[in-house]
N, C-alpha and C positions, 0 to 999 in steps of 0.2 A: 567486521570483513563487508570487502564493496561488491564482492563479485555476486551476480546474480544467475549465472549460470556455469557449466562445468567447464567451458570452453575458454573462462576469464584465467589468465594464469596468475592473478594476484589476490589477496584477502582485502583482502580491506578490513460560608460558616459552616460547621457541622450540619446543622439542619437541612440546609439546602442538599447537602452528601445524601441524607435518610430521605427526602423527597424524593431524589433522583433514584435510588435502587429502593422501593418500597414493596411490599407486601404481593405485588404481583407477580414478583420476581421467585418468591421463595419456595412456589410449590412446581418451580419448574426444572424438570430434568433435561439432560443431556445425553441421549443415548449414542452409544459408539458402534462402530459395524466399517465392515468394507465393502465398499462398491465397486463393482466388475469392470477394472480399466478397463482390461483387456478386450472387451467386448462393445467398446464406444465405438460408433461409425460416423465417419467425417459426417459434416452439417449438424443442424438443430437438429434434436429429437423434438417430438410433439411434446410440451407441456402437460404432464400427467395431475390428474384431480388431486389436490391435498386439502389437508385440515386448515382451515382459511385460519384459524388463532395460532397457528405455529409460525414463526418466524420463518425468514427466508435468508440464506447467505450465500456468498459466492466463493467459487476459489479457482485456481488454475491448476492443473496438476501437469508437474514435469512429465514429459516422453521421455522414453529409452531407445535403444536401436530397434526394437520391434513395437513398440507401441508408442502412438504419436499422442504427442500432447494435448493437454485438453479445456476446457472452461466449462465447469459444471456449477449450477444453480441448487439446493438444496434446500428441503422444509427442514426444520430442525427434529430429531426425531426417526428421520426417513431415512434410510444408507443408498435409499435407489434416488438417483440426481431428479430433478423434476425437468429440466433441459439441459442439454448439454451441446457443446459446439468445438469439433475440433477443425483447424486449419484445413482448407484444400491445397493437394498438391498440385493443382495443376492452373492456380488461380494467375492469370499473366501480370508478371511484374511484382507480383508479390511471393518469387519464390525464398524470401529472406523468414517467411514464418517457421520454413519448416528447416531452418538451416544450423540450428540449435534446438535445444531439448528445451528451455527453461518457457514458463510464463512468469514472469515475475510483476504483473500487476493486472487486475481484474475487478471492474469494480461499475457501480450503477453510474448511469450518465442521462442525462437531457430528462431527467422525471421517469426514469423508470423504462423510456423506449428504445436506449441504447446500452450497450455495453462496450467500455473502453477501456482497453489492454494493451501489456505490453506482450508481444507472444513471437517466440525466437530472438530473431534480429530485428522486428518490424514493430511499428503501432497499430493497431487495426482497431474500427470503431463499427462494432456488430449490431444489426437491428435486433431487437426483443420485444416478442417472442420469435420472430422472424427468421432471425438467423444468417440473414444478408449480409454480406462485406460493403457497409456504405463508404467507407475511406481506410485506406492504408498508405506508408509508407515505409520503407525497407532504407533507415539511416546505418545501420550494420554498425552500432556501437554500444556501448555499455548503459542501457536504460534500467529505472527501476521504478518511473513511476509517470503516470500518464491524465492529463486532466480538463475535460472541454472547457472551453470559454465562449463566451456571445461571441454574436458575428460568424458563427459557423468558422471557429476556429480550435484550434485544440494545442495543448501544452505539454511537452517531453521533457524528464527530467535525463538528462546527458548525464551519466555519471562519469565523467572523465577524470584523469587524473592531473593536468595540468591547468593554468589559469582559466584555458578557454572553456572548461567545463561548467555548466549550468544547466539552462533553459534552451532550450529549441521551441519555436512558434511554426505550428504548419496551418497553412490555408485549406479546409476543405470542399472548397468549391470546384476541384478536380477530384474524382473517385480514389486514382491515384497520384501522390505529389510524388514527384521526385525530389525535391528540395524545399527546406522550411523557408520561411519567408523573413527569420528573425531567430539571431541565434546569440543569446544573451550568456555573457560569460562571468567569472570573477566567482562562480560556487562551485570549485570542486566537488568532487564526490556527493554530486546532488543526487536526493535520494529519494525525496516526497515532494509533493504536491498537492494544493487544495485551493480552490474558488471561495471566493468570500465577496457573495451578493451583496450583504449589506454596506460593504466596503469597498466594493467595486476593485478586487487588486486579487492578485495570485500569492498566495503563502508558497515559500518555497525552503527546502532547510538541504544542506549542505556544512563545507568547514570551509575554512578563509585558507586554506591548503591542503593538498592530498596527505592523510593522516597516517604514512609511514614513516616509520623513525630512519632516522639516519645519524648519524655522528656530530651533525652538527645543526640539526634541525631544529629550527625557531619554533614558538608555542604554536598547538592546534587549539583551535577553538570550533564548537558548533554555531553555523550561521542560522538565524530563523531571517528570512526576507521577504518584503513587502513588495511585488511588482506592482504598480499603479499602470490599470489596464485600458486601454483606448481601444475600441471597437474600430475605429472608422480610420484609421493610422494604418498606414504599411507595415510599420515598426510598431506595435501594439503596446509593447513591455517598456516600462522605462521603471529603475530602482525608485522605490518611494523611500523606503526605511530598512536598517539593516540592525537586527538586535542579536547581539552577540551572546553566546552561553560561555559561561565558568572553562577555566583552562582545563582542555581536556586530559585526565589522566592518562597511562599506561595501560593496556589490556591484560590481564593475567591472561585468560582464555587464547590471545592472539599475541604472541610476542613480535614484538616489531612493528605495532600499531597502538595508536591512538582511538580514544572514544568518537565516536563521531552519529549525527543523525542518523535513523532510518525511515521515519514516517512520521507524517503529521495526521490529526483525527480532530474535527469539532466536536468539543463537549453539545450537546442537545440544549438547545433554550437557553445558552449562554454565550457571552464573548469571551469564549476560552480555547485553546489548543491543549491537545495533549502531544507532546511532542517524545517519541521514543528514539532512545540512543542503543549503541552498542552496550550500556552498562546499566541503564534506569530509564524511568518515565517521566518527563516535566510537564507540568504544567504552566501554561503561558497566558497569563491576563492581556488582553490585547488593549482595554480602555488606560491601565495602568503602564504597561509596557514592561511587565518583568515576570521572569522564572519563579515557581515554586515546586519540589517536589510532589508527585503523586501518590509516594507512600504515604504522605500525610491525609490527602483526600480521597480521589476517586478509588484508589487502587491501596487504599489502607488494611493490611493484615492479609495481603496477598502472597500465594504459597505457589511456589512452579510446579508444572508437572513434572519439569526437567530435575531428577534430585541434584545432579552436580552444580545446577545453579543454585538451590537453596542451600546445599551444603556450603558453596563458596560464599555464603552470605550475598547474591546476588539474583532475588526469586525475579527481577524486573529485568535482566540483561537480555540481550540476544533477540528482542522484540523486532521482526521485522513489518509489521502490522497490528495496528488495534483498532478498535471500534467501539462506539456506545450507543446503546440505545437507551431511552427512559422506561420501556417496556421490558426488554429482554437480556440488560445487564452489557456486557463485556466478551467483544470476541479478540481473538489475538490469534496471531500465529508465531511462534519462539520453538526454534530447534533443537537441538541436543548439544549438548557442549562440543564446542569445535566442530560445528555443522552450518553449511549455510541453509539447506532446506528443513522442513518438518515435515511429521508423518501424521501431526493430529493438530486438528481445529481445535482452539483452547475456548472454554467459555469458564466465566466468575461472574458471581452475584456481590453487590456487597462486600466485595474485596473477596471472597470467598471462591476458591477454586470449583468448576463442577466437572461432571465427568465429562471428558473428550470426545472428538470424532474422529475419527478413523475412514479418510476415503480412500482406500487402496491404492495412494500413492503419493509422492513428494510435491510438497505445497512451499512457495514462498511467502504469498500474503492470504488473508482471508477476511473477508469484509460483511457486515451485514449488507443486505440486498433492500435495502430501502434507503429514503432521504430523512439524514437527520434534522429534527426539528430546527427552525430557525436558520438553517444551512441548506438553503435551495440550489440544487443544480444548476447548472447554466444551460439556457434552452437554445 
């Protein structure tokens, strides 16, 4: 599926691994609970005192007709958010933040001083922990990811169905932007973005064409694209490399659709990426330019908390987001069968599922709220 909000009319070597998920993970348990979503107040809350040893994670909760969407930062094991932000209803030029209920992305940015997010029909950058809106733009399109770039710019994944779909770039020189400074097409169903400081490229995932089937549909392939970035250029992105994934099979979960990518995540301390798709998770070796299955490495032995996915022999299917930590394991968002939004933040260590966390609302993505070693965020 490609929609991130209810308003969208369509779906859419072993030793190293052992070192990655070592003994510090074994004794860590993840508590489930329900956060008081209905009681969240607009604006940021005061950060609460937390156990310094407990990792933080971030997720955006989808709103309803009666409850506004929000972004929450949690300390693992605590059902009460340490920090919460609700989009204001009276921000000039940003009414789009409340025009739909979804929060399809929320992530650590700028070394933890900012949060970049897709909220409603717009993109927003919020100071952390202050909660001030530092940048916003209403683009009123289907969006699934955002990534800050060097030089005070930001990229958005435009999940469009046409060949024009791809990546939009905004300048953040003005607090409210009305138009992007660049639109890069050729990547329909664009879903994930990641800045690579080492290579000075922006990684993006999408497909070669919109992954909905038709009677005369050509082959669909997932694409992992590296865009060269020039912070001094008026049009800062240029295509550097396109890595084509295997021919996409049809989706048993969503008849009428082909498999497509959903998220990119860095492997800490390695020149590798994880790419989630509707059906599975791949590892991409950047130096070799080759894909392999994550079920043979970082997700070996993984069992889904969604029974239908295990029963269908697809425990890695449907992951909207995934993240790795060298000390705390895996975090992921995986909805129920034939659903777009999850109600549980999933955790795993050494491929083994741990108890999840139920925040009291539906969510699209969940991420560790920290920087991955070897993968600094844009400053």
